[in-house]
NUKOLDREN-92940 format. One record per atom (N, C-alpha, C): x, y, z; residue in three letters; atom name; residue number from 0. Coordinates in nm, 3 decimals. Layout:
BEGIN
      c1      c2      c3 residu atome num
       X       Y       Z    Ala    CA NUM
...
***
This chain:
BEGIN
      c1      c2      c3 residu atome num
   0.082  -0.118   0.000    Met     N   0
   0.000   0.000   0.000    Met    CA   0
   0.087   0.125   0.000    Met     C   0
   0.194   0.124   0.080    Ser     N   1
   0.283   0.240   0.082    Ser    CA   1
   0.360   0.251  -0.048    Ser     C   1
   0.388   0.140  -0.113    Ala     N   2
   0.459   0.144  -0.240    Ala    CA   2
   0.371   0.207  -0.348    Ala     C   2
   0.241   0.175  -0.343    Ala     N   3
   0.151   0.232  -0.443    Ala    CA   3
   0.138   0.383  -0.424    Ala     C   3
   0.123   0.426  -0.300    Ser     N   4
   0.111   0.571  -0.278    Ser    CA   4
   0.243   0.641  -0.307    Ser     C   4
   0.353   0.570  -0.287    Gly     N   5
   0.484   0.629  -0.318    Gly    CA   5
   0.503   0.645  -0.468    Gly     C   5
   0.449   0.551  -0.547    Ser     N   6
   0.465   0.562  -0.691    Ser    CA   6
   0.372   0.667  -0.750    Ser     C   6
   0.256   0.691  -0.688    Asp     N   7
   0.164   0.793  -0.738    Asp    CA   7
   0.215   0.933  -0.708    Asp     C   7
   0.278   0.951  -0.596    Ala     N   8
   0.318   1.085  -0.552    Ala    CA   8
   0.413   1.155  -0.650    Ala     C   8
   0.516   1.086  -0.701    Pro     N   9
   0.604   1.157  -0.791    Pro    CA   9
   0.536   1.207  -0.918    Pro     C   9
   0.445   1.126  -0.976    Ser     N  10
   0.380   1.171  -1.099    Ser    CA  10
   0.289   1.289  -1.071    Ser     C  10
   0.212   1.283  -0.962    Glu     N  11
   0.127   1.397  -0.927    Glu    CA  11
   0.213   1.517  -0.891    Glu     C  11
   0.319   1.494  -0.813    Gly     N  12
   0.410   1.602  -0.775    Gly    CA  12
   0.480   1.661  -0.896    Gly     C  12
   0.516   1.573  -0.992    Gly     N  13
   0.582   1.620  -1.114    Gly    CA  13
   0.490   1.706  -1.198    Gly     C  13
   0.364   1.667  -1.208    Ser     N  14
   0.266   1.746  -1.283    Ser    CA  14
   0.243   1.880  -1.214    Ser     C  14
   0.230   1.877  -1.083    Phe     N  15
   0.212   2.000  -1.006    Phe    CA  15
   0.333   2.092  -1.026    Phe     C  15
   0.450   2.034  -1.016    Lys     N  16
   0.575   2.111  -1.031    Lys    CA  16
   0.585   2.173  -1.170    Lys     C  16
   0.556   2.093  -1.275    Arg     N  17
   0.563   2.144  -1.412    Arg    CA  17
   0.466   2.260  -1.433    Arg     C  17
   0.344   2.244  -1.385    Glu     N  18
   0.245   2.350  -1.402    Glu    CA  18
   0.284   2.475  -1.324    Glu     C  18
   0.337   2.454  -1.204    Met     N  19
   0.379   2.567  -1.122    Met    CA  19
   0.495   2.640  -1.189    Met     C  19
   0.593   2.567  -1.238    Leu     N  20
   0.708   2.628  -1.303    Leu    CA  20
   0.671   2.701  -1.432    Leu     C  20
   0.569   2.653  -1.501    Ser     N  21
   0.528   2.719  -1.625    Ser    CA  21
   0.468   2.857  -1.598    Ser     C  21
   0.428   2.882  -1.474    Asn     N  22
   0.370   3.011  -1.437    Asn    CA  22
   0.473   3.110  -1.382    Asn     C  22
   0.597   3.068  -1.367    Leu     N  23
   0.699   3.156  -1.309    Leu    CA  23
   0.717   3.288  -1.383    Leu     C  23
   0.725   3.291  -1.516    Pro     N  24
   0.742   3.421  -1.583    Pro    CA  24
   0.629   3.519  -1.553    Pro     C  24
   0.506   3.469  -1.552    Asn     N  25
   0.391   3.556  -1.521    Asn    CA  25
   0.395   3.602  -1.376    Asn     C  25
   0.431   3.514  -1.287    Leu     N  26
   0.441   3.552  -1.146    Leu    CA  26
   0.548   3.659  -1.126    Leu     C  26
   0.661   3.641  -1.195    Arg     N  27
   0.770   3.738  -1.181    Arg    CA  27
   0.728   3.874  -1.234    Arg     C  27
   0.661   3.875  -1.349    Ala     N  28
   0.615   4.002  -1.406    Ala    CA  28
   0.518   4.072  -1.313    Ala     C  28
   0.428   3.997  -1.252    Phe     N  29
   0.332   4.054  -1.159    Phe    CA  29
   0.405   4.107  -1.035    Phe     C  29
   0.502   4.031  -0.986    Ala     N  30
   0.578   4.073  -0.868    Ala    CA  30
   0.657   4.201  -0.897    Ala     C  30
   0.720   4.209  -1.013    Val     N  31
   0.795   4.330  -1.050    Val    CA  31
   0.701   4.450  -1.054    Val     C  31
   0.582   4.430  -1.108    Ser     N  32
   0.488   4.541  -1.117    Ser    CA  32
   0.438   4.584  -0.979    Ser     C  32
   0.433   4.491  -0.884    Leu     N  33
   0.391   4.527  -0.749    Leu    CA  33
   0.503   4.596  -0.671    Leu     C  33
   0.625   4.544  -0.685    Ile     N  34
   0.737   4.592  -0.603    Ile    CA  34
   0.823   4.694  -0.675    Ile     C  34
   0.846   4.675  -0.803    Gly     N  35
   0.928   4.769  -0.879    Gly    CA  35
   1.073   4.725  -0.893    Gly     C  35
   1.123   4.651  -0.800    Ser     N  36
   1.262   4.606  -0.802    Ser    CA  36
   1.269   4.460  -0.847    Ser     C  36
   1.342   4.431  -0.954    Pro     N  37
   1.351   4.292  -1.000    Pro    CA  37
   1.409   4.197  -0.894    Pro     C  37
   1.508   4.244  -0.818    Asp     N  38
   1.567   4.157  -0.715    Asp    CA  38
   1.465   4.124  -0.605    Asp     C  38
   1.395   4.225  -0.559    Arg     N  39
   1.294   4.203  -0.454    Arg    CA  39
   1.178   4.122  -0.509    Arg     C  39
   1.147   4.142  -0.638    Ala     N  40
   1.039   4.065  -0.700    Ala    CA  40
   1.076   3.917  -0.705    Ala     C  40
   1.202   3.888  -0.738    Asp     N  41
   1.247   3.748  -0.739    Asp    CA  41
   1.233   3.685  -0.601    Asp     C  41
   1.266   3.761  -0.498    Asp     N  42
   1.251   3.711  -0.361    Asp    CA  42
   1.104   3.683  -0.329    Asp     C  42
   1.016   3.775  -0.372    Leu     N  43
   0.873   3.758  -0.348    Leu    CA  43
   0.821   3.634  -0.421    Leu     C  43
   0.863   3.615  -0.545    Val     N  44
   0.820   3.496  -0.620    Val    CA  44
   0.870   3.370  -0.552    Val     C  44
   0.994   3.372  -0.505    Gln     N  45
   1.048   3.255  -0.436    Gln    CA  45
   0.967   3.224  -0.311    Gln     C  45
   0.935   3.328  -0.233    Asp     N  46
   0.854   3.307  -0.113    Asp    CA  46
   0.717   3.249  -0.148    Asp     C  46
   0.656   3.302  -0.253    Ala     N  47
   0.524   3.254  -0.294    Ala    CA  47
   0.530   3.109  -0.342    Ala     C  47
   0.632   3.076  -0.420    Ile     N  48
   0.647   2.939  -0.470    Ile    CA  48
   0.670   2.842  -0.354    Ile     C  48
   0.751   2.884  -0.258    Met     N  49
   0.776   2.797  -0.142    Met    CA  49
   0.646   2.772  -0.064    Met     C  49
   0.565   2.876  -0.049    Lys     N  50
   0.435   2.859   0.020    Lys    CA  50
   0.344   2.768  -0.061    Lys     C  50
   0.341   2.789  -0.193    Ala     N  51
   0.256   2.705  -0.278    Ala    CA  51
   0.300   2.559  -0.271    Ala     C  51
   0.432   2.538  -0.275    Trp     N  52
   0.484   2.401  -0.269    Trp    CA  52
   0.446   2.335  -0.137    Trp     C  52
   0.457   2.411  -0.029    Gly     N  53
   0.423   2.357   0.102    Gly    CA  53
   0.274   2.332   0.119    Gly     C  53
   0.192   2.401   0.042    Lys     N  54
   0.046   2.387   0.054    Lys    CA  54
  -0.015   2.322  -0.069    Lys     C  54
   0.064   2.246  -0.144    Gln     N  55
   0.013   2.188  -0.268    Gln    CA  55
  -0.104   2.095  -0.245    Gln     C  55
  -0.115   2.038  -0.127    Glu     N  56
  -0.230   1.950  -0.100    Glu    CA  56
  -0.361   2.028  -0.095    Glu     C  56
  -0.354   2.160  -0.075    Ser     N  57
  -0.477   2.241  -0.073    Ser    CA  57
  -0.518   2.286  -0.213    Ser     C  57
  -0.434   2.261  -0.313    Phe     N  58
  -0.470   2.295  -0.451    Phe    CA  58
  -0.556   2.184  -0.508    Phe     C  58
  -0.664   2.222  -0.573    Thr     N  59
  -0.754   2.125  -0.634    Thr    CA  59
  -0.715   2.107  -0.781    Thr     C  59
  -0.666   1.988  -0.817    Pro     N  60
  -0.628   1.964  -0.957    Pro    CA  60
  -0.746   1.991  -1.051    Pro     C  60
  -0.715   2.051  -1.164    Gly     N  61
  -0.819   2.083  -1.261    Gly    CA  61
  -0.871   2.226  -1.247    Gly     C  61
  -0.834   2.293  -1.138    Thr     N  62
  -0.874   2.433  -1.122    Thr    CA  62
  -0.761   2.522  -1.175    Thr     C  62
  -0.779   2.650  -1.167    Asn     N  63
  -0.686   2.746  -1.226    Asn    CA  63
  -0.564   2.768  -1.135    Asn     C  63
  -0.454   2.698  -1.167    Met     N  64
  -0.334   2.711  -1.085    Met    CA  64
  -0.276   2.852  -1.094    Met     C  64
  -0.284   2.914  -1.212    Lys     N  65
  -0.230   3.048  -1.229    Lys    CA  65
  -0.296   3.145  -1.131    Lys     C  65
  -0.428   3.140  -1.122    Ala     N  66
  -0.500   3.227  -1.029    Ala    CA  66
  -0.464   3.193  -0.884    Ala     C  66
  -0.448   3.065  -0.854    Trp     N  67
  -0.412   3.022  -0.719    Trp    CA  67
  -0.275   3.076  -0.681    Trp     C  67
  -0.178   3.065  -0.773    Leu     N  68
  -0.043   3.114  -0.746    Leu    CA  68
  -0.040   3.267  -0.735    Leu     C  68
  -0.115   3.336  -0.821    Phe     N  69
  -0.120   3.482  -0.813    Phe    CA  69
  -0.181   3.527  -0.680    Phe     C  69
  -0.280   3.454  -0.632    Thr     N  70
  -0.341   3.487  -0.503    Thr    CA  70
  -0.240   3.470  -0.391    Thr     C  70
  -0.163   3.363  -0.394    Ile     N  71
  -0.060   3.341  -0.293    Ile    CA  71
   0.044   3.452  -0.299    Ile     C  71
   0.089   3.486  -0.419    Leu     N  72
   0.189   3.592  -0.435    Leu    CA  72
   0.134   3.726  -0.384    Leu     C  72
   0.012   3.756  -0.420    Arg     N  73
  -0.051   3.882  -0.377    Arg    CA  73
  -0.061   3.887  -0.225    Arg     C  73
  -0.106   3.780  -0.164    Asn     N  74
  -0.118   3.777  -0.018    Asn    CA  74
   0.018   3.789   0.049    Asn     C  74
   0.118   3.725  -0.009    Glu     N  75
   0.254   3.735   0.045    Glu    CA  75
   0.305   3.878   0.033    Glu     C  75
   0.276   3.944  -0.078    Phe     N  76
   0.316   4.084  -0.097    Phe    CA  76
   0.255   4.172   0.012    Phe     C  76
   0.125   4.156   0.034    Tyr     N  77
   0.060   4.238   0.137    Tyr    CA  77
   0.113   4.206   0.277    Tyr     C  77
   0.143   4.081   0.303    Ser     N  78
   0.202   4.044   0.433    Ser    CA  78
   0.336   4.112   0.452    Ser     C  78
   0.419   4.111   0.347    Gln     N  79
   0.550   4.175   0.356    Gln    CA  79
   0.537   4.326   0.372    Gln     C  79
   0.440   4.385   0.305    Met     N  80
   0.420   4.529   0.316    Met    CA  80
   0.380   4.568   0.458    Met     C  80
   0.297   4.487   0.521    Arg     N  81
   0.259   4.514   0.660    Arg    CA  81
   0.381   4.507   0.751    Arg     C  81
   0.470   4.412   0.725    Lys     N  82
   0.590   4.396   0.807    Lys    CA  82
   0.687   4.512   0.787    Lys     C  82
   0.684   4.572   0.668    Lys     N  83
   0.777   4.680   0.637    Lys    CA  83
   0.738   4.813   0.701    Lys     C  83
   0.632   4.816   0.776    Gly     N  84
   0.583   4.939   0.837    Gly    CA  84
   0.688   5.010   0.922    Gly     C  84
   0.786   4.938   0.970    Arg     N  85
   0.888   4.997   1.057    Arg    CA  85
   1.010   5.046   0.980    Arg     C  85
   1.012   5.025   0.848    Glu     N  86
   1.127   5.067   0.768    Glu    CA  86
   1.112   5.211   0.722    Glu     C  86
   1.223   5.270   0.679    Val     N  87
   1.222   5.407   0.628    Val    CA  87
   1.143   5.409   0.498    Val     C  87
   1.048   5.501   0.490    Gln     N  88
   0.965   5.513   0.371    Gln    CA  88
   1.027   5.612   0.272    Gln     C  88
   1.010   5.585   0.145    Asp     N  89
   1.057   5.673   0.040    Asp    CA  89
   0.943   5.695  -0.059    Asp     C  89
   0.826   5.730  -0.005    Ser     N  90
   0.706   5.740  -0.088    Ser    CA  90
   0.716   5.849  -0.193    Ser     C  90
   0.792   5.956  -0.164    Asp     N  91
   0.804   6.062  -0.264    Asp    CA  91
   0.918   6.036  -0.362    Asp     C  91
   0.991   5.927  -0.345    Gly     N  92
   1.098   5.890  -0.436    Gly    CA  92
   1.225   5.971  -0.422    Gly     C  92
   1.242   6.044  -0.313    Tyr     N  93
   1.358   6.130  -0.293    Tyr    CA  93
   1.488   6.051  -0.299    Tyr     C  93
   1.496   5.944  -0.221    Phe     N  94
   1.619   5.865  -0.218    Phe    CA  94
   1.640   5.788  -0.348    Phe     C  94
   1.533   5.731  -0.399    Ala     N  95
   1.542   5.654  -0.523    Ala    CA  95
   1.584   5.743  -0.640    Ala     C  95
   1.536   5.867  -0.642    Glu     N  96
   1.573   5.958  -0.750    Glu    CA  96
   1.722   5.990  -0.748    Glu     C  96
   1.780   5.995  -0.632    Arg     N  97
   1.923   6.025  -0.619    Arg    CA  97
   2.008   5.909  -0.670    Arg     C  97
   1.950   5.789  -0.671    Leu     N  98
   2.024   5.670  -0.715    Leu    CA  98
   2.006   5.641  -0.863    Leu     C  98
   1.914   5.709  -0.926    Ser     N  99
   1.883   5.677  -1.065    Ser    CA  99
   1.988   5.733  -1.160    Ser     C  99
   1.995   5.672  -1.276    Val     N 100
   2.084   5.714  -1.383    Val    CA 100
   1.998   5.783  -1.488    Val     C 100
   2.052   5.892  -1.545    His     N 101
   1.978   5.963  -1.648    His    CA 101
   1.950   5.869  -1.764    His     C 101
   1.823   5.858  -1.806    Pro     N 102
   1.789   5.763  -1.912    Pro    CA 102
   1.850   5.803  -2.047    Pro     C 102
   1.879   5.703  -2.126    Ala     N 103
   1.942   5.726  -2.255    Ala    CA 103
   1.839   5.744  -2.366    Ala     C 103
   1.714   5.711  -2.342    Gln     N 104
   1.612   5.720  -2.446    Gln    CA 104
   1.487   5.784  -2.391    Gln     C 104
   1.408   5.840  -2.480    Tyr     N 105
   1.282   5.900  -2.437    Tyr    CA 105
   1.188   5.795  -2.379    Tyr     C 105
   1.195   5.675  -2.431    Gly     N 106
   1.110   5.568  -2.379    Gly    CA 106
   1.136   5.542  -2.232    Gly     C 106
   1.261   5.555  -2.191    Ser     N 107
   1.294   5.536  -2.050    Ser    CA 107
   1.229   5.644  -1.965    Ser     C 107
   1.229   5.765  -2.015    Leu     N 108
   1.164   5.875  -1.942    Leu    CA 108
   1.014   5.853  -1.934    Leu     C 108
   0.955   5.811  -2.046    Asp     N 109
   0.811   5.783  -2.046    Asp    CA 109
   0.777   5.671  -1.949    Asp     C 109
   0.861   5.568  -1.945    Met     N 110
   0.837   5.456  -1.854    Met    CA 110
   0.847   5.501  -1.709    Met     C 110
   0.942   5.586  -1.680    Arg     N 111
   0.956   5.638  -1.543    Arg    CA 111
   0.831   5.718  -1.505    Arg     C 111
   0.785   5.802  -1.595    Asp     N 112
   0.663   5.879  -1.568    Asp    CA 112
   0.545   5.786  -1.546    Asp     C 112
   0.538   5.682  -1.628    Phe     N 113
   0.428   5.586  -1.613    Phe    CA 113
   0.435   5.515  -1.479    Phe     C 113
   0.553   5.471  -1.440    Arg     N 114
   0.567   5.402  -1.311    Arg    CA 114
   0.526   5.492  -1.195    Arg     C 114
   0.567   5.618  -1.202    Arg     N 115
   0.528   5.712  -1.097    Arg    CA 115
   0.378   5.731  -1.093    Arg     C 115
   0.319   5.743  -1.210    Ala     N 116
   0.173   5.757  -1.217    Ala    CA 116
   0.105   5.631  -1.164    Ala     C 116
   0.159   5.515  -1.198    Leu     N 117
   0.103   5.389  -1.151    Leu    CA 117
   0.111   5.379  -1.000    Leu     C 117
   0.220   5.427  -0.942    Glu     N 118
   0.236   5.424  -0.797    Glu    CA 118
   0.136   5.515  -0.727    Glu     C 118
   0.085   5.615  -0.795    Gln     N 119
  -0.011   5.707  -0.735    Gln    CA 119
  -0.152   5.648  -0.727    Gln     C 119
  -0.175   5.542  -0.802    Leu     N 120
  -0.307   5.479  -0.799    Leu    CA 120
  -0.330   5.411  -0.665    Leu     C 120
  -0.454   5.407  -0.619    Pro     N 121
  -0.484   5.327  -0.500    Pro    CA 121
  -0.447   5.181  -0.526    Pro     C 121
  -0.409   5.110  -0.421    Asp     N 122
  -0.363   4.972  -0.435    Asp    CA 122
  -0.461   4.884  -0.511    Asp     C 122
  -0.590   4.895  -0.479    Asp     N 123
  -0.687   4.807  -0.544    Asp    CA 123
  -0.699   4.835  -0.694    Asp     C 123
  -0.690   4.962  -0.734    Gln     N 124
  -0.696   4.996  -0.876    Gln    CA 124
  -0.570   4.951  -0.948    Gln     C 124
  -0.453   4.974  -0.887    Arg     N 125
  -0.328   4.934  -0.950    Arg    CA 125
  -0.325   4.782  -0.968    Arg     C 125
  -0.365   4.710  -0.866    Glu     N 126
  -0.365   4.565  -0.873    Glu    CA 126
  -0.458   4.516  -0.984    Glu     C 126
  -0.577   4.571  -0.993    Ala     N 127
  -0.672   4.530  -1.096    Ala    CA 127
  -0.619   4.560  -1.235    Ala     C 127
  -0.561   4.678  -1.253    Leu     N 128
  -0.507   4.717  -1.383    Leu    CA 128
  -0.391   4.626  -1.425    Leu     C 128
  -0.306   4.592  -1.332    Ile     N 129
  -0.192   4.506  -1.362    Ile    CA 129
  -0.238   4.364  -1.396    Ile     C 129
  -0.334   4.314  -1.321    Leu     N 130
  -0.383   4.179  -1.348    Leu    CA 130
  -0.449   4.170  -1.485    Leu     C 130
  -0.533   4.269  -1.518    Val     N 131
  -0.608   4.265  -1.644    Val    CA 131
  -0.523   4.316  -1.760    Val     C 131
  -0.458   4.431  -1.740    Gly     N 132
  -0.387   4.496  -1.850    Gly    CA 132
  -0.250   4.439  -1.878    Gly     C 132
  -0.175   4.405  -1.776    Ala     N 133
  -0.037   4.361  -1.796    Ala    CA 133
  -0.023   4.209  -1.790    Ala     C 133
  -0.098   4.144  -1.703    Ser     N 134
  -0.082   4.000  -1.686    Ser    CA 134
  -0.176   3.919  -1.774    Ser     C 134
  -0.272   3.984  -1.837    Gly     N 135
  -0.359   3.916  -1.931    Gly    CA 135
  -0.471   3.834  -1.872    Gly     C 135
  -0.503   3.856  -1.746    Phe     N 136
  -0.614   3.783  -1.686    Phe    CA 136
  -0.746   3.839  -1.737    Phe     C 136
  -0.844   3.753  -1.751    Ala     N 137
  -0.980   3.798  -1.780    Ala    CA 137
  -1.033   3.866  -1.655    Ala     C 137
  -1.135   3.949  -1.672    Tyr     N 138
  -1.193   4.018  -1.557    Tyr    CA 138
  -1.239   3.918  -1.451    Tyr     C 138
  -1.296   3.808  -1.495    Glu     N 139
  -1.345   3.707  -1.402    Glu    CA 139
  -1.232   3.645  -1.320    Glu     C 139
  -1.120   3.616  -1.388    Glu     N 140
  -1.004   3.558  -1.318    Glu    CA 140
  -0.945   3.659  -1.220    Glu     C 140
  -0.936   3.784  -1.260    Ala     N 141
  -0.884   3.888  -1.172    Ala    CA 141
  -0.974   3.903  -1.051    Ala     C 141
  -1.105   3.894  -1.072    Ala     N 142
  -1.200   3.904  -0.961    Ala    CA 142
  -1.180   3.789  -0.863    Ala     C 142
  -1.154   3.670  -0.916    Glu     N 143
  -1.130   3.554  -0.831    Glu    CA 143
  -1.003   3.573  -0.747    Glu     C 143
  -0.898   3.624  -0.811    Ile     N 144
  -0.771   3.646  -0.741    Ile    CA 144
  -0.789   3.750  -0.630    Ile     C 144
  -0.862   3.857  -0.659    Cys     N 145
  -0.879   3.966  -0.563    Cys    CA 145
  -0.991   3.940  -0.462    Cys     C 145
  -1.070   3.837  -0.487    Gly     N 146
  -1.177   3.805  -0.394    Gly    CA 146
  -1.292   3.904  -0.399    Gly     C 146
  -1.327   3.951  -0.519    Cys     N 147
  -1.438   4.045  -0.533    Cys    CA 147
  -1.518   4.009  -0.658    Cys     C 147
  -1.619   4.089  -0.687    Lys     N 148
  -1.706   4.063  -0.803    Lys    CA 148
  -1.642   4.116  -0.931    Lys     C 148
  -1.682   4.059  -1.043    Thr     N 149
  -1.629   4.098  -1.173    Thr    CA 149
  -1.656   4.245  -1.201    Thr     C 149
  -1.773   4.293  -1.168    Gly     N 150
  -1.806   4.433  -1.189    Gly    CA 150
  -1.715   4.527  -1.111    Gly     C 150
  -1.674   4.483  -0.993    Thr     N 151
  -1.582   4.563  -0.911    Thr    CA 151
  -1.447   4.576  -0.982    Thr     C 151
  -1.399   4.466  -1.039    Ile     N 152
  -1.272   4.469  -1.112    Ile    CA 152
  -1.283   4.560  -1.233    Ile     C 152
  -1.392   4.549  -1.308    Lys     N 153
  -1.411   4.635  -1.425    Lys    CA 153
  -1.411   4.782  -1.386    Lys     C 153
  -1.477   4.812  -1.276    Ser     N 154
  -1.481   4.950  -1.227    Ser    CA 154
  -1.343   4.998  -1.186    Ser     C 154
  -1.269   4.914  -1.115    Arg     N 155
  -1.134   4.951  -1.071    Arg    CA 155
  -1.041   4.976  -1.190    Arg     C 155
  -1.049   4.890  -1.291    Val     N 156
  -0.965   4.905  -1.411    Val    CA 156
  -1.001   5.035  -1.483    Val     C 156
  -1.129   5.062  -1.497    Asn     N 157
  -1.172   5.184  -1.565    Asn    CA 157
  -1.125   5.308  -1.490    Asn     C 157
  -1.143   5.310  -1.358    Arg     N 158
  -1.099   5.426  -1.279    Arg    CA 158
  -0.947   5.440  -1.283    Arg     C 158
  -0.875   5.328  -1.284    Ala     N 159
  -0.729   5.333  -1.292    Ala    CA 159
  -0.684   5.392  -1.426    Ala     C 159
  -0.746   5.349  -1.534    Arg     N 160
  -0.710   5.401  -1.666    Arg    CA 160
  -0.739   5.551  -1.675    Arg     C 160
  -0.854   5.592  -1.624    Gln     N 161
  -0.888   5.735  -1.627    Gln    CA 161
  -0.790   5.816  -1.545    Gln     C 161
  -0.754   5.765  -1.430    Arg     N 162
  -0.661   5.837  -1.342    Arg    CA 162
  -0.523   5.847  -1.406    Arg     C 162
  -0.477   5.740  -1.471    Leu     N 163
  -0.348   5.744  -1.539    Leu    CA 163
  -0.349   5.849  -1.650    Leu     C 163
  -0.457   5.858  -1.724    Gln     N 164
  -0.468   5.959  -1.828    Gln    CA 164
  -0.460   6.099  -1.769    Gln     C 164
  -0.524   6.119  -1.654    Glu     N 165
  -0.519   6.250  -1.589    Glu    CA 165
  -0.377   6.283  -1.542    Glu     C 165
  -0.317   6.190  -1.471    Val     N 166
  -0.184   6.213  -1.414    Val    CA 166
  -0.080   6.235  -1.524    Val     C 166
  -0.091   6.159  -1.633    Leu     N 167
   0.006   6.169  -1.742    Leu    CA 167
  -0.033   6.276  -1.845    Leu     C 167
  -0.144   6.343  -1.822    Ser     N 168
  -0.195   6.448  -1.912    Ser    CA 168
  -0.210   6.396  -2.055    Ser     C 168
  -0.274   6.282  -2.068    Ile     N 169
  -0.296   6.220  -2.199    Ile    CA 169
  -0.440   6.248  -2.241    Ile     C 169
  -0.452   6.312  -2.357    Ser     N 170
  -0.587   6.339  -2.408    Ser    CA 170
  -0.608   6.273  -2.545    Ser     C 170
  -0.502   6.224  -2.606    Gly     N 171
  -0.515   6.158  -2.735    Gly    CA 171
  -0.384   6.097  -2.781    Gly     C 171
  -0.385   6.042  -2.902    Ala     N 172
  -0.268   5.973  -2.956    Ala    CA 172
  -0.148   6.065  -2.973    Ala     C 172
  -0.172   6.195  -2.993    Ala     N 173
  -0.061   6.290  -3.013    Ala    CA 173
   0.022   6.308  -2.885    Ala     C 173
  -0.031   6.264  -2.772    Asp     N 174
   0.041   6.279  -2.646    Asp    CA 174
   0.145   6.170  -2.623    Asp     C 174
   0.155   6.074  -2.714    Tyr     N 175
   0.255   5.968  -2.702    Tyr    CA 175
   0.381   6.006  -2.779    Tyr     C 175
   0.494   5.957  -2.734    Gly     N 176
   0.620   5.985  -2.803    Gly    CA 176
   0.688   6.107  -2.745    Gly     C 176
   0.791   6.160  -2.814    Pro     N 177
   0.866   6.275  -2.763    Pro    CA 177
   0.777   6.399  -2.750    Pro     C 177
   0.811   6.484  -2.656    Asp     N 178
   0.735   6.608  -2.639    Asp    CA 178
   0.765   6.703  -2.756    Asp     C 178
   0.683   6.808  -2.773    Pro     N 179
   0.700   6.896  -2.890    Pro    CA 179
   0.837   6.962  -2.900    Pro     C 179
   0.902   6.990  -2.788    Glu     N 180
   1.034   7.053  -2.792    Glu    CA 180
   1.143   6.954  -2.832    Glu     C 180
   1.133   6.833  -2.784    Ala     N 181
   1.238   6.733  -2.810    Ala    CA 181
   1.219   6.664  -2.944    Ala     C 181
   1.096   6.654  -2.992    Gly     N 182
   1.068   6.585  -3.118    Gly    CA 182
   1.150   6.638  -3.234    Gly     C 182
   1.146   6.771  -3.260    Pro     N 183
   1.224   6.824  -3.373    Pro    CA 183
   1.375   6.802  -3.357    Pro     C 183
   1.424   6.806  -3.235    Val     N 184
   1.567   6.785  -3.212    Val    CA 184
   1.605   6.642  -3.248    Val     C 184
   1.525   6.546  -3.205    Ser     N 185
   1.558   6.407  -3.235    Ser    CA 185
   1.537   6.376  -3.383    Ser     C 185
   1.439   6.442  -3.447    Asp     N 186
   1.417   6.419  -3.590    Asp    CA 186
   1.536   6.470  -3.674    Asp     C 186
   1.590   6.586  -3.638    Thr     N 187
   1.700   6.643  -3.716    Thr    CA 187
   1.833   6.580  -3.681    Thr     C 187
   1.843   6.514  -3.567    Ala     N 188
   1.970   6.456  -3.527    Ala    CA 188
   2.011   6.341  -3.619    Ala     C 188
   1.915   6.281  -3.687    Phe     N 189
   1.946   6.165  -3.770    Phe    CA 189
   1.941   6.194  -3.918    Phe     C 189
   1.928   6.320  -3.953    Val     N 190
   1.925   6.359  -4.095    Val    CA 190
   2.068   6.370  -4.145    Val     C 190
   2.097   6.313  -4.262    Ala     N 191
   2.233   6.312  -4.315    Ala    CA 191
   2.271   6.446  -4.373    Ala     C 191
***
């Protein structure tokens, strides 16, 4: 009897492991979007994977492992944020700005502006936008991960998008790319 259960465990464990590992890139992308630092995001993903591995018996085969893993990662993120309450805060980016390197491309500047605008969103809106917009979850899956109704997720995503447009002063397609002062300079810099 123990031999039979021993032979079943590796195949089930192997399938669980393969499915879990196939979700690592998505988990890492979500973690980076939550934390901002790739190194800290890797640590968060590792913590989440270790928790998932330790609790694999609570996963129901045939259900959405991606949503299950994202929920574990999200909960771990919030747990770590609560623990960080005693650390020095840099909410205005003063210290981080002093450590940054001047970007070499306009896209880098736009990305920095976007990240700052994203950080200004309330946590629930940012989380919903990242799950739906960046991670590719359907509204229903995002609602399951966040533990709320689908309509709530749709509302959060819509409010997040509107707020980003306000913060970034985007009113149309002409607002993308180099600003009016820099555009002519970059256009003439490459003329022979």
